[in-house]
NUGUNU-549467 format. One record per residue (C-alpha): residue in three letters; x negated, y, z. Coordinates in nm, 3 decimals, m for minus. Layout:
% NUGUNU-549467
type:ALA	xx:X	yy:Y	zz:Z
...
***
This chain:
% NUGUNU-549467
type:MET	xx:2.217	yy:m15.278	zz:m2.293
type:THR	xx:2.370	yy:m15.533	zz:m2.055
type:GLU	xx:2.720	yy:m15.433	zz:m2.163
type:ALA	xx:2.627	yy:m15.477	zz:m2.530
type:ARG	xx:2.493	yy:m15.826	zz:m2.463
type:SER	xx:2.811	yy:m15.911	zz:m2.272
type:LEU	xx:3.027	yy:m15.795	zz:m2.563
type:PHE	xx:2.813	yy:m15.993	zz:m2.808
type:ARG	xx:2.844	yy:m16.310	zz:m2.601
type:SER	xx:3.219	yy:m16.258	zz:m2.566
type:ALA	xx:3.257	yy:m16.214	zz:m2.941
type:ALA	xx:3.045	yy:m16.523	zz:m3.007
type:PHE	xx:3.252	yy:m16.725	zz:m2.760
type:ASN	xx:3.580	yy:m16.610	zz:m2.916
type:GLY	xx:3.446	yy:m16.695	zz:m3.262
type:ALA	xx:3.344	yy:m17.042	zz:m3.148
type:LEU	xx:3.683	yy:m17.090	zz:m2.983
type:LEU	xx:3.866	yy:m16.993	zz:m3.302
type:SER	xx:3.661	yy:m17.243	zz:m3.501
type:VAL	xx:3.763	yy:m17.537	zz:m3.279
type:PRO	xx:4.082	yy:m17.627	zz:m3.477
type:ALA	xx:3.890	yy:m17.623	zz:m3.805
type:MET	xx:3.610	yy:m17.835	zz:m3.656
type:LEU	xx:3.860	yy:m18.088	zz:m3.521
type:LEU	xx:4.030	yy:m18.107	zz:m3.858
type:LEU	xx:3.692	yy:m18.160	zz:m4.026
type:LEU	xx:3.601	yy:m18.427	zz:m3.771
type:PHE	xx:3.919	yy:m18.634	zz:m3.801
type:GLY	xx:3.992	yy:m18.566	zz:m4.165
type:PHE	xx:3.642	yy:m18.599	zz:m4.314
type:VAL	xx:3.371	yy:m18.721	zz:m4.080
type:SER	xx:3.578	yy:m18.995	zz:m3.916
type:PRO	xx:3.686	yy:m19.164	zz:m4.243
type:LEU	xx:3.328	yy:m19.156	zz:m4.371
type:GLY	xx:3.207	yy:m19.308	zz:m4.045
type:THR	xx:3.467	yy:m19.583	zz:m4.077
type:LEU	xx:3.355	yy:m19.644	zz:m4.436
type:LEU	xx:2.993	yy:m19.672	zz:m4.326
type:LEU	xx:3.077	yy:m19.920	zz:m4.052
type:GLU	xx:3.284	yy:m20.131	zz:m4.293
type:SER	xx:2.993	yy:m20.143	zz:m4.538
type:LEU	xx:2.775	yy:m20.302	zz:m4.269
type:LYS	xx:3.018	yy:m20.582	zz:m4.186
type:GLU	xx:3.012	yy:m20.937	zz:m4.317
type:PHE	xx:3.265	yy:m21.021	zz:m4.586
type:ALA	xx:3.514	yy:m21.295	zz:m4.502
type:PRO	xx:3.641	yy:m21.465	zz:m4.824
type:GLY	xx:4.016	yy:m21.507	zz:m4.843
type:ARG	xx:4.081	yy:m21.218	zz:m4.607
type:VAL	xx:4.175	yy:m20.857	zz:m4.679
type:GLY	xx:3.901	yy:m20.655	zz:m4.518
type:SER	xx:3.643	yy:m20.777	zz:m4.272
type:LEU	xx:3.691	yy:m20.942	zz:m3.935
type:ASP	xx:3.709	yy:m20.710	zz:m3.636
type:ASP	xx:3.425	yy:m20.897	zz:m3.468
type:ALA	xx:3.228	yy:m20.954	zz:m3.789
type:ALA	xx:2.849	yy:m20.945	zz:m3.758
type:PHE	xx:2.666	yy:m20.643	zz:m3.893
type:THR	xx:2.462	yy:m20.707	zz:m4.204
type:ILE	xx:2.318	yy:m20.524	zz:m4.506
type:ALA	xx:2.421	yy:m20.803	zz:m4.742
type:SER	xx:2.669	yy:m20.578	zz:m4.922
type:TYR	xx:2.389	yy:m20.332	zz:m4.999
type:ALA	xx:2.147	yy:m20.607	zz:m5.101
type:GLN	xx:2.400	yy:m20.738	zz:m5.356
type:LEU	xx:2.390	yy:m20.402	zz:m5.534
type:TRP	xx:2.024	yy:m20.450	zz:m5.626
type:ASN	xx:2.090	yy:m20.580	zz:m5.978
type:ASN	xx:2.094	yy:m20.461	zz:m6.337
type:ALA	xx:2.474	yy:m20.462	zz:m6.366
type:PHE	xx:2.518	yy:m20.215	zz:m6.081
type:ALA	xx:2.230	yy:m20.000	zz:m6.206
type:ASP	xx:2.388	yy:m19.989	zz:m6.552
type:VAL	xx:2.722	yy:m19.868	zz:m6.414
type:MET	xx:2.545	yy:m19.607	zz:m6.200
type:TRP	xx:2.342	yy:m19.486	zz:m6.499
type:THR	xx:2.652	yy:m19.472	zz:m6.722
type:THR	xx:2.841	yy:m19.272	zz:m6.460
type:PHE	xx:2.571	yy:m19.010	zz:m6.419
type:TRP	xx:2.453	yy:m18.968	zz:m6.777
type:ILE	xx:2.804	yy:m18.933	zz:m6.916
type:GLY	xx:2.893	yy:m18.703	zz:m6.627
type:ALA	xx:2.582	yy:m18.490	zz:m6.684
type:VAL	xx:2.639	yy:m18.466	zz:m7.061
type:SER	xx:3.002	yy:m18.367	zz:m7.005
type:SER	xx:2.901	yy:m18.106	zz:m6.748
type:VAL	xx:2.638	yy:m17.946	zz:m6.974
type:ILE	xx:2.868	yy:m17.939	zz:m7.278
type:GLY	xx:3.142	yy:m17.797	zz:m7.059
type:GLN	xx:2.923	yy:m17.503	zz:m6.954
type:ILE	xx:2.814	yy:m17.438	zz:m7.313
type:ILE	xx:3.180	yy:m17.403	zz:m7.411
type:ALA	xx:3.318	yy:m17.247	zz:m7.092
type:PHE	xx:3.069	yy:m16.961	zz:m7.048
type:PRO	xx:3.128	yy:m16.796	zz:m7.390
type:LEU	xx:3.501	yy:m16.855	zz:m7.339
type:ALA	xx:3.493	yy:m16.686	zz:m6.998
type:TYR	xx:3.289	yy:m16.397	zz:m7.140
type:PHE	xx:3.534	yy:m16.354	zz:m7.427
type:ILE	xx:3.832	yy:m16.358	zz:m7.188
type:VAL	xx:3.680	yy:m16.089	zz:m6.967
type:ARG	xx:3.527	yy:m15.860	zz:m7.230
type:GLN	xx:3.758	yy:m15.895	zz:m7.531
type:PHE	xx:4.109	yy:m15.960	zz:m7.400
type:SER	xx:4.345	yy:m15.694	zz:m7.273
type:PRO	xx:4.453	yy:m15.722	zz:m6.908
type:THR	xx:4.788	yy:m15.869	zz:m7.009
type:THR	xx:4.638	yy:m16.125	zz:m7.245
type:ARG	xx:4.372	yy:m16.209	zz:m6.987
type:THR	xx:4.641	yy:m16.281	zz:m6.728
type:VAL	xx:4.825	yy:m16.510	zz:m6.971
type:VAL	xx:4.508	yy:m16.700	zz:m7.067
type:VAL	xx:4.398	yy:m16.741	zz:m6.704
type:GLY	xx:4.748	yy:m16.868	zz:m6.621
type:LEU	xx:4.716	yy:m17.119	zz:m6.905
type:MET	xx:4.381	yy:m17.236	zz:m6.768
type:ILE	xx:4.532	yy:m17.280	zz:m6.422
type:THR	xx:4.817	yy:m17.481	zz:m6.576
type:LEU	xx:4.566	yy:m17.707	zz:m6.751
type:VAL	xx:4.378	yy:m17.759	zz:m6.424
type:LEU	xx:4.694	yy:m17.848	zz:m6.233
type:SER	xx:4.847	yy:m18.067	zz:m6.503
type:SER	xx:4.832	yy:m18.445	zz:m6.464
type:VAL	xx:4.503	yy:m18.607	zz:m6.556
type:LEU	xx:4.697	yy:m18.909	zz:m6.681
type:ILE	xx:4.891	yy:m18.696	zz:m6.930
type:LYS	xx:4.573	yy:m18.535	zz:m7.064
type:THR	xx:4.399	yy:m18.872	zz:m7.083
type:TYR	xx:4.669	yy:m19.034	zz:m7.292
type:ALA	xx:4.681	yy:m18.723	zz:m7.511
type:ILE	xx:4.312	yy:m18.784	zz:m7.590
type:GLU	xx:4.378	yy:m19.156	zz:m7.644
type:LEU	xx:4.662	yy:m19.086	zz:m7.888
type:THR	xx:4.435	yy:m18.846	zz:m8.079
type:PHE	xx:4.091	yy:m19.007	zz:m8.077
type:GLY	xx:4.170	yy:m19.364	zz:m7.966
type:SER	xx:4.176	yy:m19.683	zz:m8.170
type:VAL	xx:4.546	yy:m19.624	zz:m8.252
type:GLY	xx:4.521	yy:m19.244	zz:m8.262
type:ILE	xx:4.626	yy:m19.016	zz:m8.543
type:LEU	xx:4.262	yy:m18.974	zz:m8.646
type:ARG	xx:4.214	yy:m19.347	zz:m8.705
type:PRO	xx:4.247	yy:m19.317	zz:m9.088
type:VAL	xx:3.980	yy:m19.045	zz:m9.084
type:LEU	xx:3.750	yy:m19.266	zz:m8.875
type:VAL	xx:3.804	yy:m19.563	zz:m9.106
type:TRP	xx:3.735	yy:m19.342	zz:m9.408
type:ALA	xx:3.415	yy:m19.216	zz:m9.247
type:GLY	xx:3.305	yy:m19.570	zz:m9.162
type:ILE	xx:3.325	yy:m19.516	zz:m8.785
type:SER	xx:3.460	yy:m19.806	zz:m8.582
type:PRO	xx:3.683	yy:m19.692	zz:m8.291
type:ASN	xx:3.564	yy:m19.997	zz:m8.096
type:ARG	xx:3.193	yy:m19.913	zz:m8.109
type:ARG	xx:3.034	yy:m19.836	zz:m7.775
type:GLY	xx:2.899	yy:m19.502	zz:m7.897
type:TYR	xx:3.241	yy:m19.387	zz:m8.010
type:ILE	xx:3.402	yy:m19.500	zz:m7.684
type:ASN	xx:3.142	yy:m19.294	zz:m7.497
type:PHE	xx:3.237	yy:m18.997	zz:m7.715
type:VAL	xx:3.607	yy:m19.040	zz:m7.632
type:VAL	xx:3.532	yy:m19.060	zz:m7.258
type:VAL	xx:3.326	yy:m18.739	zz:m7.280
type:ALA	xx:3.614	yy:m18.575	zz:m7.469
type:GLY	xx:3.853	yy:m18.678	zz:m7.193
type:LEU	xx:3.626	yy:m18.536	zz:m6.924
type:LEU	xx:3.582	yy:m18.210	zz:m7.118
type:HIS	xx:3.960	yy:m18.174	zz:m7.135
type:SER	xx:3.956	yy:m18.124	zz:m6.758
type:ILE	xx:3.610	yy:m17.973	zz:m6.709
type:ILE	xx:3.642	yy:m17.678	zz:m6.949
type:PRO	xx:3.941	yy:m17.513	zz:m6.771
type:ILE	xx:3.777	yy:m17.560	zz:m6.429
type:ALA	xx:3.443	yy:m17.422	zz:m6.547
type:THR	xx:3.606	yy:m17.131	zz:m6.728
type:LEU	xx:3.798	yy:m17.023	zz:m6.419
type:THR	xx:3.482	yy:m17.055	zz:m6.212
type:LEU	xx:3.280	yy:m16.840	zz:m6.453
type:VAL	xx:3.540	yy:m16.567	zz:m6.513
type:GLY	xx:3.466	yy:m16.407	zz:m6.176
type:ALA	xx:3.092	yy:m16.418	zz:m6.241
type:VAL	xx:3.128	yy:m16.252	zz:m6.581
type:GLN	xx:3.348	yy:m15.979	zz:m6.432
type:SER	xx:3.070	yy:m15.889	zz:m6.189
type:LEU	xx:2.812	yy:m15.842	zz:m6.469
type:ASP	xx:2.736	yy:m15.486	zz:m6.574
type:PRO	xx:2.799	yy:m15.463	zz:m6.953
type:ARG	xx:2.573	yy:m15.159	zz:m6.973
type:LEU	xx:2.270	yy:m15.384	zz:m6.933
type:VAL	xx:2.351	yy:m15.564	zz:m7.260
type:ASP	xx:2.416	yy:m15.229	zz:m7.426
type:ALA	xx:2.076	yy:m15.107	zz:m7.307
type:ALA	xx:1.904	yy:m15.415	zz:m7.450
type:GLN	xx:2.077	yy:m15.365	zz:m7.783
type:SER	xx:1.986	yy:m14.995	zz:m7.788
type:LEU	xx:1.622	yy:m15.103	zz:m7.756
type:GLY	xx:1.653	yy:m15.309	zz:m8.072
type:ALA	xx:1.749	yy:m15.654	zz:m7.941
type:PRO	xx:2.006	yy:m15.845	zz:m8.152
type:THR	xx:2.337	yy:m15.923	zz:m7.981
type:TRP	xx:2.259	yy:m16.293	zz:m7.941
type:LYS	xx:1.916	yy:m16.222	zz:m7.795
type:ALA	xx:2.053	yy:m15.957	zz:m7.559
type:HIS	xx:2.298	yy:m16.211	zz:m7.418
type:LEU	xx:2.036	yy:m16.488	zz:m7.390
type:THR	xx:1.784	yy:m16.263	zz:m7.213
type:VAL	xx:2.020	yy:m16.052	zz:m7.002
type:THR	xx:2.367	yy:m16.202	zz:m6.961
type:VAL	xx:2.276	yy:m16.567	zz:m6.918
type:PRO	xx:1.993	yy:m16.515	zz:m6.662
type:LEU	xx:2.215	yy:m16.285	zz:m6.453
type:ALA	xx:2.495	yy:m16.541	zz:m6.459
type:ALA	xx:2.262	yy:m16.839	zz:m6.401
type:PRO	xx:2.362	yy:m16.895	zz:m6.034
type:ALA	xx:2.728	yy:m16.909	zz:m6.131
type:ILE	xx:2.654	yy:m17.138	zz:m6.427
type:VAL	xx:2.461	yy:m17.378	zz:m6.202
type:SER	xx:2.743	yy:m17.377	zz:m5.945
type:SER	xx:3.000	yy:m17.439	zz:m6.218
type:ALA	xx:2.786	yy:m17.721	zz:m6.361
type:LEU	xx:2.763	yy:m17.890	zz:m6.021
type:VAL	xx:3.138	yy:m17.863	zz:m5.968
type:SER	xx:3.191	yy:m18.009	zz:m6.315
type:LEU	xx:2.940	yy:m18.288	zz:m6.250
type:THR	xx:3.112	yy:m18.375	zz:m5.922
type:PHE	xx:3.446	yy:m18.401	zz:m6.100
type:ALA	xx:3.301	yy:m18.605	zz:m6.386
type:ILE	xx:3.119	yy:m18.869	zz:m6.183
type:SER	xx:3.421	yy:m18.916	zz:m5.955
type:ALA	xx:3.667	yy:m18.957	zz:m6.244
type:PHE	xx:3.880	yy:m19.269	zz:m6.226
type:VAL	xx:4.170	yy:m19.254	zz:m6.472
type:ILE	xx:3.967	yy:m19.115	zz:m6.765
type:PRO	xx:3.705	yy:m19.395	zz:m6.788
type:MET	xx:3.965	yy:m19.659	zz:m6.699
type:VAL	xx:4.197	yy:m19.562	zz:m6.987
type:LEU	xx:3.955	yy:m19.429	zz:m7.246
type:GLY	xx:3.669	yy:m19.664	zz:m7.161
type:ARG	xx:3.877	yy:m19.971	zz:m7.260
type:GLY	xx:3.692	yy:m20.189	zz:m7.012
type:ARG	xx:3.357	yy:m20.127	zz:m7.184
type:VAL	xx:3.270	yy:m19.798	zz:m7.012
type:LEU	xx:3.297	yy:m19.828	zz:m6.636
type:PHE	xx:3.235	yy:m19.559	zz:m6.377
type:MET	xx:3.148	yy:m19.621	zz:m6.016
type:SER	xx:3.501	yy:m19.523	zz:m5.913
type:ASN	xx:3.640	yy:m19.808	zz:m6.125
type:VAL	xx:3.405	yy:m20.059	zz:m5.964
type:ILE	xx:3.495	yy:m19.932	zz:m5.617
type:TYR	xx:3.865	yy:m19.970	zz:m5.695
type:THR	xx:3.810	yy:m20.325	zz:m5.820
type:ARG	xx:3.620	yy:m20.425	zz:m5.505
type:PHE	xx:3.886	yy:m20.283	zz:m5.274
type:SER	xx:4.201	yy:m20.372	zz:m5.468
type:ASP	xx:4.142	yy:m20.674	zz:m5.691
type:ILE	xx:3.876	yy:m20.865	zz:m5.497
type:ALA	xx:3.966	yy:m20.730	zz:m5.151
type:ASN	xx:3.594	yy:m20.721	zz:m5.067
type:TYR	xx:3.609	yy:m20.417	zz:m4.841
type:PRO	xx:3.245	yy:m20.430	zz:m4.723
type:SER	xx:3.119	yy:m20.433	zz:m5.082
type:GLY	xx:3.354	yy:m20.153	zz:m5.187
type:ALA	xx:3.250	yy:m19.948	zz:m4.886
type:ALA	xx:2.880	yy:m20.007	zz:m4.959
type:ILE	xx:2.922	yy:m19.893	zz:m5.321
type:SER	xx:3.110	yy:m19.586	zz:m5.197
type:ILE	xx:2.831	yy:m19.494	zz:m4.955
type:VAL	xx:2.563	yy:m19.543	zz:m5.221
type:MET	xx:2.761	yy:m19.334	zz:m5.468
type:LEU	xx:2.811	yy:m19.057	zz:m5.214
type:ALA	xx:2.443	yy:m19.053	zz:m5.115
type:THR	xx:2.329	yy:m19.051	zz:m5.479
type:ALA	xx:2.566	yy:m18.768	zz:m5.571
type:LEU	xx:2.455	yy:m18.560	zz:m5.272
type:GLY	xx:2.091	yy:m18.624	zz:m5.363
type:VAL	xx:2.141	yy:m18.512	zz:m5.724
type:ILE	xx:2.332	yy:m18.200	zz:m5.621
type:ALA	xx:2.070	yy:m18.113	zz:m5.358
type:ALA	xx:1.786	yy:m18.164	zz:m5.606
type:VAL	xx:1.948	yy:m17.941	zz:m5.869
type:SER	xx:2.031	yy:m17.672	zz:m5.612
type:LEU	xx:1.679	yy:m17.669	zz:m5.467
type:SER	xx:1.522	yy:m17.667	zz:m5.812
type:HIS	xx:1.730	yy:m17.366	zz:m5.917
type:LYS	xx:1.653	yy:m17.189	zz:m5.590
type:GLN	xx:1.279	yy:m17.239	zz:m5.632
type:LYS	xx:1.295	yy:m17.108	zz:m5.989
type:ALA	xx:1.490	yy:m16.804	zz:m5.872
type:ILE	xx:1.233	yy:m16.731	zz:m5.599
type:GLY	xx:0.942	yy:m16.790	zz:m5.835
***
């Protein structure tokens, strides 16, 4: 018994020792920059200077300045467009992933998955301007929009174009995330439901989707994280009328050189995103347990 405990402690010690490089990397590459950002957000802004003074007094003025309708509007725009894009992305990506796994041959599946990986790794700027040249105010669809009485400069249409730009990147990511989940599903369960008289669509809604729900939620959260942190897509496709938090953060750091304000917005954005993700995760977990 004593020897077993000794071996267990030795294994635990070796495991902890092996994790030291990873922990140091996490500390200096992730925790330290966030700590620096937090400290900067609490410093007093010095006009005419890039960044804050080294001996600047600590204050929450940068956070207090965010308590206004303009900031709340940008925050709301970021999250509702991000959420809509994430939901639509899952609605498209899950059937696509299911079709890739169940209907394609191994060779075709490999080619399609390779195409999805290429779309994920391709430049966001290229995909963004592709959307702009298709759906934008000077895009090839402009005559169709004019004929239909839709103004390309309306706020609603600009929101639509931004969502389209986000979906261009979200769908490949979500599809690749869901392919593995679909592969792990037993197709005999759907066959059993159909043999009991359930239509195909109902068998998938009552069997396939519930079994894949954890993967769908995870994919939706990954998609939401990408959407709300997008920078190029709202900057190009939003035409200055649709701003995301990332655009405001960039403006505070780069154009105004108000580092404390930019850092405060970054911290608020990070905390809000973590809160939303935690709430969704806990809600899904409680439903699964219930």
